[in-house]
C-alpha positions in Angstrom: 66.0 -12.4 3.5 63.4 -9.6 1.5 60.6 -10.3 1.2 58.8 -11.3 -2.1 57.2 -8.0 -3.7 53.4 -7.6 -3.9 51.8 -6.4 -6.7 50.2 -3.1 -6.4 47.7 -3.9 -9.8 46.0 -6.3 -10.6 44.2 -7.5 -14.0 43.4 -10.2 -15.6 42.7 -11.8 -19.6 42.3 -14.4 -21.4 44.2 -15.7 -24.8 40.7 -15.7 -27.0 40.3 -18.6 -29.5 38.3 -19.7 -32.6 38.1 -22.8 -34.3 40.4 -25.8 -34.1 43.2 -27.7 -35.1 44.5 -25.4 -38.4 41.4 -23.3 -38.3 42.2 -21.6 -35.1 42.6 -17.9 -34.6 43.7 -15.8 -32.1 42.0 -12.3 -31.0 44.2 -9.8 -30.8 42.9 -5.8 -29.6 44.2 -2.5 -30.4 44.7 0.1 -27.9 44.6 3.6 -29.5 46.0 5.2 -26.2 49.1 2.9 -26.2 49.7 2.5 -29.4 49.9 -1.4 -29.4 48.4 -4.6 -30.1 47.2 -6.9 -27.2 45.3 -9.9 -25.2 42.0 -8.8 -24.5 42.5 -7.9 -20.5 41.5 -5.2 -17.9 42.1 -4.0 -14.6 39.7 -6.3 -11.6 36.9 -3.9 -10.2 36.8 -3.4 -6.5 36.1 -7.0 -4.7 35.9 -8.8 -8.2 37.6 -11.9 -8.7 40.2 -12.6 -11.5 38.6 -15.0 -13.0 35.4 -12.9 -13.4 37.3 -10.1 -14.4 39.1 -11.8 -17.2 35.9 -12.9 -18.5 33.9 -9.7 -18.3 36.9 -7.9 -19.8 37.1 -10.0 -22.5 33.5 -9.5 -23.5 33.7 -5.5 -23.3 36.8 -5.4 -25.4 36.2 -8.1 -28.4 32.3 -7.7 -27.7 32.6 -11.5 -28.3 31.1 -14.2 -25.4 33.6 -16.6 -23.6 34.0 -19.7 -21.7 37.5 -19.7 -20.1 39.6 -23.2 -20.3 42.7 -23.7 -18.3 44.6 -20.9 -16.5 47.8 -19.7 -18.2 50.8 -18.5 -16.3 50.3 -14.9 -15.1 52.5 -11.9 -16.0 54.3 -10.0 -14.3 55.4 -6.4 -15.0 55.8 -3.0 -14.0 53.8 -0.1 -15.0 54.9 3.5 -13.7 57.4 1.8 -11.1 54.2 -0.1 -9.7 54.0 -4.2 -10.4 51.5 -5.1 -12.3 49.9 -8.7 -12.2 47.8 -9.8 -14.8 46.2 -13.3 -14.6 44.9 -15.4 -17.6 43.2 -18.2 -19.0 42.4 -19.8 -22.3 39.2 -18.5 -24.1 36.8 -20.2 -26.1 34.6 -18.2 -28.4 30.7 -18.9 -28.1 27.6 -18.3 -29.6 26.3 -14.6 -28.0 27.6 -11.2 -27.0 27.0 -7.8 -27.8 29.5 -7.7 -31.1 32.7 -5.8 -31.7 32.3 -1.6 -31.7 35.3 0.2 -31.7 35.4 3.0 -29.3 37.9 4.9 -27.4 39.6 2.3 -25.4 39.8 -0.3 -28.4 39.5 0.7 -31.7 40.3 -2.3 -33.9 40.0 -6.0 -33.6 41.1 -9.0 -35.6 41.4 -12.7 -35.7 44.8 -14.7 -36.9 46.8 -17.4 -37.1 48.4 -17.9 -33.7 52.2 -17.8 -36.2 50.7 -13.7 -37.1 49.2 -13.0 -34.0 52.7 -13.8 -32.7 54.3 -11.7 -34.6 51.4 -8.8 -35.0 51.6 -8.6 -30.5 53.7 -5.4 -29.6 55.2 -7.1 -26.3 56.9 -10.6 -26.7 56.1 -11.6 -23.3 52.7 -12.8 -24.9 53.6 -14.9 -27.3 54.5 -17.9 -25.3 51.0 -17.1 -23.8 49.6 -17.7 -27.3 51.5 -21.3 -27.7 50.2 -22.5 -24.6 46.9 -21.5 -25.2 46.9 -23.5 -29.0 48.5 -25.9 -26.9 45.9 -26.9 -24.5 42.8 -29.3 -25.6 39.5 -28.1 -25.5 38.7 -29.4 -21.6 35.5 -29.4 -19.4 35.3 -28.1 -16.2 34.5 -29.3 -13.1 33.9 -27.6 -9.8 34.3 -28.9 -6.5 32.9 -26.2 -4.1 32.8 -26.0 -0.3 29.9 -24.3 0.7 30.1 -20.5 2.1 30.6 -19.4 5.3 27.7 -20.6 7.4 26.1 -19.8 10.9 28.4 -21.3 13.5 26.4 -24.5 15.3 26.8 -22.9 18.9 24.6 -20.3 17.2 22.2 -22.2 15.5 21.2 -24.2 18.5 19.3 -27.2 18.5 17.4 -26.5 15.2 18.3 -28.9 12.6 22.0 -28.5 11.5 20.8 -29.4 7.4 18.6 -26.0 7.9 21.8 -24.5 9.3 22.1 -20.8 7.0 24.5 -18.8 5.6 25.9 -15.8 7.4 25.7 -12.2 5.4 29.7 -12.5 5.1 29.0 -16.0 3.1 25.6 -14.6 1.1 28.0 -11.7 -0.5 30.6 -14.6 -1.5 27.8 -16.4 -3.0 26.7 -13.4 -5.2 30.3 -12.9 -5.9 30.2 -17.0 -7.8 27.8 -15.8 -9.8 30.1 -14.0 -13.0 33.0 -16.9 -11.5 30.7 -20.0 -12.3 28.9 -18.0 -15.3 32.6 -17.9 -16.7 33.1 -21.1 -16.5 30.0 -22.0 -18.8 28.5 -24.3 -16.0 25.4 -26.2 -17.4 24.5 -28.0 -14.1 24.7 -27.9 -10.6 25.0 -30.2 -7.9 24.8 -29.6 -4.6 24.3 -31.1 -1.2 20.6 -30.6 0.3 22.0 -28.9 3.2 20.7 -25.6 3.3 24.2 -23.6 3.2 25.0 -25.2 0.0 21.7 -24.5 -1.6 22.3 -21.0 -0.9 26.0 -20.8 -1.6 24.8 -22.1 -5.4 21.2 -20.7 -5.6 22.4 -16.9 -6.4 24.3 -18.6 -9.6 21.6 -20.7 -10.3 18.8 -18.5 -10.8 21.2 -16.6 -12.7 21.5 -19.3 -15.2 18.1 -20.4 -15.1 19.2 -24.1 -14.1 17.8 -26.5 -11.8 19.6 -27.6 -9.0 19.8 -31.4 -7.8 20.3 -31.7 -4.3 22.4 -34.9 -3.6 21.7 -36.6 -0.3 24.7 -38.7 -0.7 26.7 -35.4 -0.4 25.6 -34.0 2.6 27.2 -34.1 6.0 24.3 -36.4 7.4 24.2 -38.8 4.6 28.1 -38.9 4.6 27.5 -39.5 8.6 25.7 -42.5 8.0 27.3 -44.4 5.0 30.4 -42.7 2.7 30.1 -45.5 0.0 27.2 -43.6 -1.4 28.9 -40.2 -1.7 32.3 -41.6 -3.4 30.2 -43.3 -6.1 28.5 -40.2 -7.0 31.3 -38.2 -7.1 32.6 -41.1 -9.5 29.9 -40.9 -11.7 29.4 -37.5 -11.9 33.7 -36.9 -12.8 32.4 -38.8 -16.2 29.3 -36.7 -16.8 30.1 -35.2 -20.1 29.0 -31.3 -18.8 30.3 -28.4 -17.1 29.2 -28.6 -13.6 29.5 -27.0 -10.0 29.2 -29.4 -6.8 28.7 -27.7 -3.5 29.5 -29.8 -0.8 31.3 -29.8 2.6 34.6 -29.1 4.2 34.5 -33.0 6.3 33.9 -34.6 3.0 36.4 -32.9 0.8 39.3 -35.6 1.7 37.2 -38.8 0.8 35.6 -37.4 -2.2 39.1 -35.7 -3.7 40.7 -39.5 -2.4 37.7 -41.1 -5.2 39.1 -38.5 -7.9 42.6 -39.2 -7.4 41.6 -43.5 -7.9 40.3 -42.6 -10.8 42.2 -39.9 -12.3 45.7 -41.3 -10.9 46.1 -37.3 -9.4 47.3 -36.0 -5.8 43.7 -33.9 -5.5 44.2 -34.2 -2.0 47.4 -31.8 -2.0 45.4 -29.0 -2.9 43.5 -29.0 0.5 46.4 -28.3 2.2 45.3 -26.8 5.4 41.6 -26.7 4.9 39.7 -25.1 1.9 38.2 -22.0 3.1 34.6 -21.6 2.7 33.8 -20.6 -1.0 36.5 -22.1 -2.3 36.9 -24.4 -5.1 39.1 -27.0 -6.9 38.6 -26.4 -11.1 39.2 -29.7 -13.1 39.4 -29.4 -16.8 38.6 -32.7 -18.2 38.9 -34.3 -21.4 37.6 -37.3 -22.5 38.4 -40.9 -23.9 36.8 -44.2 -25.4 34.9 -45.8 -23.0 34.3 -42.9 -20.6 37.9 -42.7 -19.8 38.7 -39.0 -18.4 41.9 -37.5 -18.2 42.8 -34.5 -16.4 44.7 -31.9 -18.3 44.5 -29.3 -15.7 43.7 -28.3 -11.9 42.9 -25.1 -10.3 42.3 -24.0 -6.7 40.9 -20.6 -6.0 39.6 -18.9 -2.6 36.4 -16.2 -3.3 
């Protein structure tokens, strides 16, 4: 059996929406060199995560600030014989951004009703993305993050385990997470009080000027003493109506996700697979109903 072909070109973008309901508009951009109307997108920079690239390229091409919602189906197609993969997310317009300025790459931008946007698009493959994006409710993300790679326990010696630091690779991944977490519009940062967790989210917290909220119940030490406070805390955080990241440890993840599964009627545990690697994360796209009822609209699993 032939192996699946691996893409050679990677890009990312958004279906950028403004307004809601009957007033919703879709952003299309015109590329003069290709003479086409398309969705904001572009190639990944070296060592850039697709989420960060979708966020960055949307701002660069539209001049508008954006926050990402749920992911959309990836597209695979050929460019000059080479297989290209483009990952997409729903994008929501938020205040800010440098403003659109025509240039040699993008010379025109239009905000259109979904039906008009689908007619104007050059490539029919983009139309289904608009249909799905418009049908997706506005959500509030909650990110469950495993801390980045830390120094091995055996090398750390007899020092307190809670003080064990990140490796140089872990510090690099923590920096890579900055634009990823920014793309989802994180407003709050909750973390185990262990140094390796704090240091994983510190670069983002500094960039966003957000205070890190230490959570001893979500630390390995606290969980070994009593698992119940950690389970209660993750259930409480699920109901907080703000975009948040929660950084914790691998041994806690099965119990914490099982608690969330119980609350949501979902199967998040299946996303762990053989394990969530250091720096990997799960994004829960939540909607809220009466009496703090939480529904899971979409879920994503990513490695950094």
